[in-house]
N, C-alpha and C positions, 0 to 999 in steps of 0.2 A: 842463431839457430832457428828461432821462430820464423824470421823472415825467409830463411832458406826453405823451411817446410812449406810455408805459404806459397812460395814460388812454384812448388810442384803440385799444388792443388789443382784439380781439374775444374775448368769452368763449366757452367751449365751447358754451354754450347758444345764443348768437347764431350761431355757425358752423353748428350743427345746424339752426337755423331757416332760415338762408340756403340750406343744401344741400337742405332739404326743399322750400322754395319753388321752387328751380331744378328739382328732380325733378318737381314737380307741373306746372310750366310745360312741361317736355318731354313729359310724359304727355299733357297737353291738346293740345299741338301735334301729336303723333303721331295722336291720335284724330281731330283735324280733318282731317289729311292722309288718313287711312284712309277718312273719310267722303266725300271729294271731291277729293283732291289738294291741291297747294299753293295753288290758287285759293281754297280754303276757309279758309286761314289768314290772319288779320289780328291785329294786336296787340290790337285791341279784343275780338275773339272769344276769344283766349287769355286775356286779363285777365278777361273775363266768366266763362269756365269755371273758372278757378283761384280767382276771388274776390279778385283784386288790382286795383289801379288800373293804367291803362296806363303811368303814370309808373314804377310799380314794375317792370313788365316791362322797360322800357327800361334800368333799372339793371342788369339781368342781361344783356340783349342790346341793344346800341346801335342796331340796325337790324333790319328784318324779314329782310333777307338773312342776317344773322348767325344769326338763329333758324333759318332754313331750313337753313343749312349745318350747324349743330349737330344738327338733326334727322336730316340725311343721315348725318353721322358716327356718331351713336348707332345708327342702323339698320344701318349697315355693320359696326360693332363687333359687334352681335348676330349678323349673318349670318356674319361671319368666324369668330366663336366656334363656331357650329354646324358650319361647313365644316371647321374645324381638328379638331374632335372626330371627324368622319367620316374625315378623311384620316389621323388618328393611329391608327386601328384596325389590327389585325394582318392584315387581309385582303390579297389580292393587289392590286397597284396598279391594275389594270384595274377591279376591282370597286369600289375606293374612288373612282376617278374617276367611274364611272357613278353611284355612290350620291350623291356630292356634287352633281353636276349635276342629278340627279333631285330631290334634296331642295330645291335652290334653286328650280327651276322650279315645283314643286308649291306652295311657299309663295307664290311670285309670283302664281300663278293664283288662290290663295285670297284674296289681298289686292291686287286689281288697281290700286286707286287709289294705294296705297303704292308698289307696284312701278313704276307709270308715273312717279310723282313722283321716285323715286330713280334711274330709268333714263333718262328722256328728256323729261319735261314741261318745256316752255319757261318759263323764269323769268327769270334774269339771269346775268350773267357770273360772279358769285361762286359760284353754285350749279354752273354748268358746270365751273368750275375745281375745285370740290370733288368733282364726279363723276369727273374724271380721276384725282385722287388715290385715290379709293375704288376705281376699277377696277384701279389699280396694286396696291392692297392685296389684292384678290381674286386678281390674278395671282400674287402672292407665295405664296398658299395652294396654287395649282395647280402652281407650280414644284416644291414638295416632292414631290407624287405623281408628277409627270413624271420627276423625277430618280430616284425609287425604281423606276419602271417601266423606265427605260432601264438602270439598273444590274442589274435582275432579268432583262432580256431580253424583257420583255413589250412594250415599245415600241422602235421603231428609234431610232438615234442622231439627234438633232435639236437645234435651238436651243431651249433651255428658255425663254429670255426671249420669243422670238417666239411659240412655241407657246402659252405661258400667256396672252399678250396676245390671241392669236387665239381661244382658247377662251372667254375672258371676253366678247370682242366678239361672238362667235357666239351664245352662249346668251342674252345680254342683248338683242341686236338681234332675235333670233327671238321674244322675248316682247313686243315693243312693240305689234304689232298685236293679239295676243290680249288684252292687258290694257287696251286702249283700246276694244275692241269693246263695243257696247251689250248684246250677249248673250254668255254664256259659250260657249266652244268646244263643239261638239257632242260631242266625245270628248276630254276633257282627258288621259286616260291615253295615248291615241294621240299627242297632241301632245308630252307629256312624253317618251315613248319616242323619238319622231322627233328631238327636240332632243338627247337623250342619245346616241342612236346616231350622229348626225352628228358630234358632238364627239368621241366615241370613235374613229370612223374617221379623223378628221382627225389624230389623234396616233398611232394604232396601225397605220395602213396601211404596208405595206412595198413598196418598189420602184416 
């Protein structure tokens, strides 16, 4: 029995190949989403771009929805990493909050198809559920800077949970129309500043 189990153990080389295939699948999926949103992604298209059979893709992802959700999770991992690095700087909390929101909105406007796919593009219930979890993860990042700002006196006392959720809802909702427009906003910097200023006022206003 032990010999039989050992025979099915994956070698380091096999593990490396599987990991490489999975990474290539995710890169191809992200590129397709960037080109036109989730509607551009099919198992056939991903398989073609990666150079694998559709059956091979299904061995990694049992459904198109699971592929979508993983693409969403990977994108949010990347964004959360960027935001956490901004939040972790030694600047005043107000400056860090503004910098984080400004950074996110600028990247969203540079990649509108990706942004719309990950914020609001209608797909299915699994993706919608994934979006909720991802918004909560963004909220956790902003809780840190809100807590710092309250402790330093930069922000008034408030519910950190509610304020973080409202911040994420505000700047993501404000991006939906701009990233779905057929033409880029006439003044992207003005839009970024408007979103950033609104979010700042929402948590910094007193009385």
